[in-house]
PAZAPA-4460 file (N, C-alpha, C; in steps of 0.05 Angstrom, whole numbers, plus 32768, in hexadecimal, padded with zeros to 4 digits):
% residues 77
    n_x    n_y    n_z   ca_x   ca_y   ca_z    c_x    c_y    c_z   seq   type   mol
   8013   7FE8   8001   8003   7FFF   8000   8013   8017   8000     1      M     A
   800B   802B   7FEF   801E   8046   7FED   8015   8058   8002     2      A     A
   802C   8062   800B   802B   8078   801F   8018   8092   8019     3      R     A
   8007   8099   802E   7FF9   80B0   8024   800A   80C7   8021     4      P     A
   8001   80DD   800E   8013   80F0   8006   8012   8108   801F     5      T     A
   8023   8117   8020   8026   812B   8037   801D   814A   8026     6      K     A
   8016   8143   8010   800C   815E   7FFF   7FEC   8164   8009     7      L     A
   7FEE   8176   801A   7FD2   817F   8022   7FCF   81A3   801C     8      T     A
   7FB9   81AC   8019   7FB3   81C3   8012   7FC6   81D8   8027     9      P     A
   7FC9   81CF   803F   7FDA   81E0   8055   7FF8   81DE   804A    10      E     A
   7FFF   81CA   8047   801B   81C4   803D   801D   81D4   8020    11      L     A
   800C   81D3   800C   8010   81E1   7FF7   8011   81FF   7FFD    12      Q     A
   8003   820A   800E   8004   8226   8014   8018   8230   8023    13      Q     A
   8023   8220   8037   803A   8225   8041   8053   8229   802F    14      W     A
   8054   8211   801C   806A   8214   8009   8066   822E   7FFB    15      I     A
   8054   8234   7FED   804C   8247   7FDE   8050   8262   7FE9    16      G     A
   8047   8265   8001   804A   827E   8011   806B   8285   8011    17      D     A
   8078   826F   801B   8096   8275   801F   80A5   827A   8000    18      N     A
   809A   826C   7FEC   80A4   8277   7FD5   809E   828F   7FCC    19      I     A
   8084   829D   7FD3   8080   82B5   7FCB   8092   82C9   7FD9    20      A     A
   8099   82C0   7FF3   80AC   82D5   8005   80C6   82D4   7FF6    21      L     A
   80CD   82C0   7FE2   80E8   82BC   7FD8   80F7   82A7   7FE2    22      G     A
   80F0   8299   7FF2   80FF   827E   7FF9   8103   826E   7FDE    23      L     A
   811B   825E   7FDE   811E   824E   7FC9   810B   8231   7FCD    24      T     A
   8109   8226   7FBA   80F9   820E   7FBA   8100   81FA   7FD3    25      Y     A
   8119   81F8   7FD5   8128   81E7   7FE7   811F   81F1   800A    26      S     A
   8125   820D   800A   811D   8217   8025   8101   8218   802A    27      L     A
   80F1   821D   8015   80D1   821C   8018   80C7   8201   8023    28      A     A
   80D5   81EC   8013   80CC   81CD   8019   80D6   81C9   8034    29      A     A
   80F0   81CA   803A   80F8   81C7   8054   80E6   81D3   806E    30      E     A
   80E2   81EC   8069   80D4   81F9   807D   80B3   81F0   8081    31      A     A
   80AB   81E5   806A   8093   81D4   806E   8093   81B8   8075    32      A     A
   80AB   81B0   807A   80AA   8197   8086   80AE   817E   8070    33      G     A
   80B5   8183   8057   80BA   816F   8043   80D4   8174   8039    34      I     A
   80E2   815E   8029   80FD   8163   8021   80FB   8170   8006    35      T     A
   8110   817D   7FFC   810F   8185   7FE3   810B   8170   7FC9    36      Y     A
   8111   815D   7FD0   810D   8142   7FBE   80F1   813F   7FBB    37      K     A
   80E2   813F   7FD6   80C3   813A   7FD2   80BA   814F   7FC4    38      T     A
   80BE   8169   7FC6   80B4   817F   7FBA   80B7   817D   7F9E    39      F     A
   80D0   8176   7F92   80D6   816C   7F74   80C4   8158   7F6E    40      N     A
   80BC   8144   7F7A   80AD   8130   7F73   8090   813A   7F70    41      E     A
   8087   8149   7F80   806C   8156   7F7F   8069   8167   7F65    42      Y     A
   807C   8179   7F60   807C   8188   7F49   8081   8179   7F2C    43      I     A
   8091   8166   7F2E   8091   8156   7F12   807C   8144   7F10    44      N     A
   806E   8139   7F24   8057   812A   7F1E   8040   813D   7F17    45      R     A
   803F   8158   7F24   802A   8169   7F18   802E   8173   7EFD    46      G     A
   8047   8176   7EF2   804D   817E   7ED9   8040   8167   7EC3    47      K     A
   8043   814E   7ECB   8037   8138   7EB8   801F   8133   7EBC    48      T     A
   800E   813B   7ED0   7FF2   8133   7ED4   7FE4   814D   7EC8    49      E     A
   7FC8   8143   7EC1   7FBC   815B   7EB4   7FA6   8164   7EC8    50      K     A
   7FA1   8158   7EE1   7F8F   8160   7EF7   7F99   8151   7F0D    51      F     A
   7F8C   8159   7F23   7F91   8153   7F3B   7FA2   815F   7F4E    52      G     A
   7FA6   8156   7F67   7FB4   8166   7F7D   7FD0   816D   7F73    53      K     A
   7FE0   8160   7F65   7FFC   8168   7F5D   7FFF   817A   7F4A    54      Y     A
   7FE9   8174   7F34   7FE3   8187   7F21   7FE2   81A6   7F28    55      H     A
   7FD3   81A6   7F3E   7FCA   81BD   7F49   7FE1   81C8   7F5C    56      Q     A
   7FF2   81BB   7F68   8009   81C2   7F77   8019   81D1   7F65    57      F     A
   8025   81C2   7F4D   8031   81CD   7F3A   802C   81E8   7F2F    58      A     A
   800F   81E9   7F2C   8008   8204   7F20   8009   821A   7F33    59      Q     A
   8002   8210   7F4D   8001   8224   7F63   801F   8230   7F69    60      Y     A
   802F   8220   7F67   8051   8225   7F6E   8057   8239   7F58    61      I     A
   804D   8231   7F3D   8052   8247   7F23   8048   8261   7F2E    62      N     A
   8031   8265   7F37   8024   827B   7F3D   802D   828D   7F54    63      K     A
   8039   827C   7F66   8042   8289   7F7B   8061   8293   7F76    64      R     A
   806D   8289   7F64   8084   8294   7F58   8083   82A9   7F49    65      N     A
   806C   82AC   7F3A   8063   82C8   7F29   805F   82D9   7F3C    66      A     A
   8051   82D7   7F52   8047   82E7   7F6D   8065   82F3   7F77    67      D     A
   8078   82E0   7F7A   808F   82ED   7F86   809F   82FD   7F77    68      A     A
   80A0   82F6   7F5C   80B1   8308   7F48   80A4   8322   7F46    69      A     A
   8086   8321   7F45   8076   833D   7F47   807B   834C   7F5A    70      K     A
   807E   8340   7F74   8082   834D   7F89   809F   835D   7F8C    71      A     A
   80AF   834D   7F85   80C9   8357   7F80   80CF   836E   7F71    72      L     A
   80C0   8368   7F57   80C5   837E   7F46   80BC   839C   7F4F    73      L     A
   80A0   8397   7F5C   8095   83AF   7F67   80A3   83BC   7F78    74      E     A
   80B4   83AC   7F8B   80C3   83BB   7F9F   80DA   83C6   7F90    75      R     A
   80E8   83BC   7F7E   80FA   83C8   7F70   80F3   83E2   7F62    76      I     A
   80DB   83E5   7F54   80D0   83FC   7F45   80C7   8410   7F5E    77      N     A
***
């Protein structure tokens, strides 16, 4: 039997919030209690799936990256 995933809405938000603050993927994952390897597995699975929690996670992380870039550029300007 497969182990249940740690990917919950709370974990997703925690990682996304940290990325939006400017943390690296590695630090954001570690701060949320998962390894960078696990984070990458979630992202890679999300890129190959057309729907589901991993797909939503990958899209959410992309959005939070864009949010972080926008916030940084606004500060510069």
